[in-house]
C-alpha positions as CSV (number, residue, x, y, z in Angstrom):
1,M,-16.7,-18.8,-74.6
2,P,-17.2,-22.5,-76.1
3,V,-18.2,-22.5,-79.9
4,V,-21.0,-25.2,-80.3
5,L,-21.6,-26.9,-84.0
6,T,-24.3,-29.4,-84.8
7,L,-23.9,-31.4,-87.9
8,G,-27.1,-30.9,-90.0
9,T,-26.9,-33.8,-92.4
10,K,-24.6,-36.5,-93.2
11,Y,-24.4,-35.6,-96.8
12,V,-22.7,-32.5,-96.3
13,I,-20.2,-33.9,-94.1
14,A,-19.4,-37.0,-96.3
15,D,-18.7,-34.6,-99.2
16,N,-15.6,-33.7,-97.6
17,P,-14.8,-35.0,-93.9
18,A,-11.2,-33.8,-94.0
19,W,-12.4,-30.1,-94.3
20,W,-14.9,-30.5,-91.4
21,Q,-12.3,-32.3,-89.3
22,E,-9.6,-29.3,-89.7
23,F,-12.7,-26.7,-89.1
24,L,-13.5,-28.4,-86.1
25,Q,-10.2,-28.6,-84.7
26,E,-9.7,-25.0,-85.3
27,H,-12.9,-23.5,-84.5
28,V,-15.3,-25.7,-82.4
29,S,-15.4,-26.8,-78.6
30,I,-18.6,-28.8,-78.6
31,L,-19.9,-31.1,-81.3
32,A,-23.4,-32.4,-81.5
33,M,-24.4,-35.2,-84.1
34,N,-26.4,-38.2,-84.8
35,E,-24.7,-41.8,-85.5
36,E,-24.9,-41.4,-89.4
37,E,-23.5,-38.2,-89.2
38,G,-20.7,-39.4,-86.8
39,E,-19.8,-42.0,-89.3
40,A,-19.6,-39.6,-92.3
41,L,-17.2,-37.4,-90.2
42,T,-15.1,-40.2,-88.6
43,G,-15.7,-43.4,-90.6
44,F,-16.9,-45.1,-87.4
45,A,-20.3,-46.6,-87.6
46,D,-20.2,-47.2,-83.9
47,P,-21.5,-44.2,-82.2
48,L,-19.0,-44.5,-79.3
49,S,-16.1,-44.8,-81.6
50,A,-17.3,-41.8,-83.6
51,A,-17.6,-39.8,-80.4
52,N,-14.2,-40.8,-79.3
53,K,-12.6,-40.1,-82.6
54,A,-14.2,-36.6,-82.5
55,L,-12.2,-35.8,-79.1
56,D,-9.3,-35.6,-81.2
57,W,-10.9,-32.3,-82.6
58,V,-13.1,-31.0,-80.1
59,D,-13.8,-30.7,-76.4
60,L,-17.2,-32.3,-75.8
61,V,-19.2,-34.5,-78.1
62,L,-23.0,-35.4,-77.8
63,C,-24.0,-38.2,-80.4
64,T,-27.7,-39.4,-80.6
65,A,-28.0,-43.0,-81.7
66,G,-31.9,-43.3,-82.4
67,P,-33.3,-46.5,-80.4
68,A,-29.8,-47.2,-79.0
69,G,-30.1,-43.9,-77.0
70,L,-27.3,-41.3,-76.6
71,Y,-23.7,-41.2,-76.1
72,M,-21.4,-38.2,-74.7
73,A,-17.8,-38.1,-74.7
74,G,-15.3,-35.4,-73.3
75,F,-12.5,-34.5,-71.0
76,T,-11.9,-34.2,-67.3
77,E,-8.8,-33.4,-65.1
78,E,-7.0,-36.8,-64.1
79,E,-7.2,-35.8,-60.2
80,A,-10.7,-34.8,-60.4
81,K,-12.5,-37.8,-62.1
82,R,-15.1,-39.4,-60.1
83,K,-16.2,-43.1,-60.6
84,T,-19.5,-44.1,-61.8
85,Q,-22.0,-46.1,-59.2
86,H,-23.7,-47.5,-62.4
87,P,-22.9,-50.9,-63.8
88,L,-19.8,-50.6,-66.0
89,L,-20.7,-50.9,-69.9
90,P,-19.1,-53.1,-72.5
91,G,-18.5,-51.4,-75.9
92,A,-15.6,-50.5,-78.4
93,I,-14.2,-49.2,-75.3
94,P,-14.2,-51.6,-72.4
95,E,-16.2,-50.3,-69.4
96,F,-16.2,-47.0,-71.2
97,N,-18.4,-45.4,-68.5
98,Q,-16.1,-45.9,-65.6
99,F,-15.6,-42.2,-64.9
100,E,-19.2,-40.7,-66.2
101,F,-19.8,-39.2,-62.9
102,S,-16.9,-36.7,-63.5
103,R,-17.8,-33.2,-64.9
104,A,-16.4,-32.2,-68.3
105,M,-13.8,-29.8,-68.9
106,R,-12.2,-28.0,-72.2
107,H,-8.9,-30.1,-72.9
108,Q,-6.8,-26.7,-72.7
109,D,-8.1,-26.2,-69.1
110,C,-6.9,-29.7,-68.2
111,V,-3.2,-30.4,-66.7
112,N,-3.6,-34.0,-67.2
113,P,-6.6,-34.5,-69.4
114,L,-8.8,-37.7,-69.1
115,R,-11.2,-39.0,-71.8
116,I,-14.6,-39.7,-70.1
117,Y,-17.8,-41.4,-71.8
118,S,-21.4,-42.0,-70.8
119,H,-24.4,-43.6,-72.4
120,I,-28.0,-43.7,-71.7
121,A,-30.7,-45.8,-73.3
122,P,-33.9,-44.2,-74.5
123,Y,-36.0,-42.6,-71.5
124,M,-38.6,-45.4,-70.7
125,G,-37.5,-47.3,-73.8
126,G,-38.6,-44.6,-75.9
127,P,-42.2,-43.1,-76.8
128,E,-44.8,-45.8,-77.4
129,K,-45.5,-44.0,-80.8
130,I,-43.1,-41.4,-82.1
131,M,-45.1,-38.3,-83.3
132,N,-42.0,-36.5,-85.0
133,T,-38.4,-36.7,-85.0
134,N,-37.8,-33.2,-85.9
135,G,-35.9,-31.4,-83.1
136,A,-35.1,-34.4,-80.8
137,G,-31.4,-33.8,-81.3
138,D,-31.7,-30.3,-81.1
139,G,-33.6,-30.9,-77.8
140,A,-31.0,-32.9,-76.5
141,L,-28.4,-30.3,-77.3
142,A,-30.5,-27.6,-75.7
143,A,-30.1,-29.6,-72.3
144,L,-26.6,-29.7,-72.6
145,L,-26.3,-26.0,-73.3
146,H,-28.7,-25.2,-70.3
147,D,-26.5,-27.1,-68.0
148,I,-23.4,-25.3,-69.4
149,T,-25.3,-22.1,-68.9
150,A,-26.4,-23.0,-65.2
151,N,-22.6,-23.5,-64.6
152,N,-21.6,-20.1,-65.9
153,Y,-24.3,-18.6,-63.9
154,H,-23.3,-20.4,-60.6
155,R,-19.7,-19.5,-61.1
156,N,-20.7,-15.6,-61.5
157,N,-22.6,-15.7,-58.5
158,V,-21.0,-18.2,-56.1
159,P,-17.3,-17.9,-57.3
160,N,-15.9,-19.3,-54.2
161,S,-18.0,-22.5,-54.5
162,S,-16.3,-25.7,-54.2
163,K,-18.3,-26.5,-57.5
164,H,-15.6,-24.3,-59.3
165,K,-12.2,-25.5,-57.9
166,C,-11.6,-26.5,-61.5
167,K,-12.6,-25.0,-64.7
168,W,-15.4,-27.2,-65.4
169,L,-17.3,-27.0,-68.3
170,T,-20.7,-28.3,-67.2
171,Y,-22.6,-28.0,-64.0
172,S,-23.5,-31.5,-63.6
173,S,-21.8,-34.9,-64.2
174,L,-21.6,-36.4,-67.7
175,A,-24.1,-38.9,-66.6
176,Q,-26.4,-36.4,-65.4
177,V,-26.2,-34.5,-68.5
178,C,-26.9,-37.6,-70.4
179,K,-30.1,-38.3,-68.4
180,Y,-31.3,-34.4,-68.9
181,A,-30.6,-34.4,-72.7
182,N,-32.3,-38.0,-73.0
183,R,-35.4,-36.7,-71.2
184,V,-35.8,-33.7,-73.3
185,S,-35.2,-35.7,-76.4
186,Y,-38.1,-38.0,-75.2
187,Q,-40.6,-35.3,-74.8
188,V,-40.0,-33.8,-78.1
189,L,-40.4,-37.2,-79.7
190,N,-43.7,-37.6,-77.7
191,Q,-45.4,-34.8,-79.4
192,H,-46.2,-33.2,-82.7
193,S,-44.0,-29.8,-82.5
194,P,-40.1,-29.9,-82.8
195,R,-40.3,-27.3,-80.0
196,L,-41.2,-28.1,-76.4
197,T,-45.0,-27.2,-75.8
198,R,-44.8,-27.3,-71.8
199,G,-41.9,-27.5,-69.2
200,L,-40.6,-30.7,-67.8
201,P,-42.3,-31.9,-64.4
202,E,-40.0,-31.3,-61.5
203,R,-40.9,-35.1,-60.5
204,E,-41.6,-37.7,-63.0
205,D,-44.8,-39.8,-62.2
206,S,-43.0,-42.7,-63.8
207,L,-40.5,-42.9,-60.8
208,E,-40.8,-44.2,-57.5
209,E,-40.8,-41.8,-54.6
210,A,-37.8,-43.6,-53.2
211,Y,-35.8,-42.3,-56.2
212,W,-36.3,-38.7,-55.0
213,D,-34.9,-39.4,-51.7
214,R,-31.3,-40.5,-52.9
């Protein structure tokens, strides 16, 4: 059972980052943070670098970065990696999203672990007017946890599916989880309440019909 920790404030982390690093390594599988908390924890202001450093201690990282969108970092099995079909992105790690179409695994479940990363800019450029930032990061994490739960549900009900030939942690690829987390976060930012007041649409009005035929 993966253990999830979300960093509540940079000030608590900055008070004793070494203690938190040891705590993460010993007890935590999935880490959620924003770029300020990531800097306090790792010393890296760049969210990609911070997420990469956090992989020294945990299996999967979600790092929200305000107007820069969000980053994810994790592990997959070398032989099961999948190349992205999106443009390769520059950054502190060149072409870091090269294998973002891979599904995340816990480090201990990999024979030959490979670090994988993904990034997504704010959905539709972000809300025209941000109503409330409370809960946006929690919404993104909720999307990730929903995907992990979906994977466990599918494994229990269809154990012989090719979706489970490896002990993947997520049901979807890292890139797809980023999209889901990004969309939920946008919806929270676009309303007054930190909790979703309605479900997400099955099809987005902002996307062309051709998108759904892919």
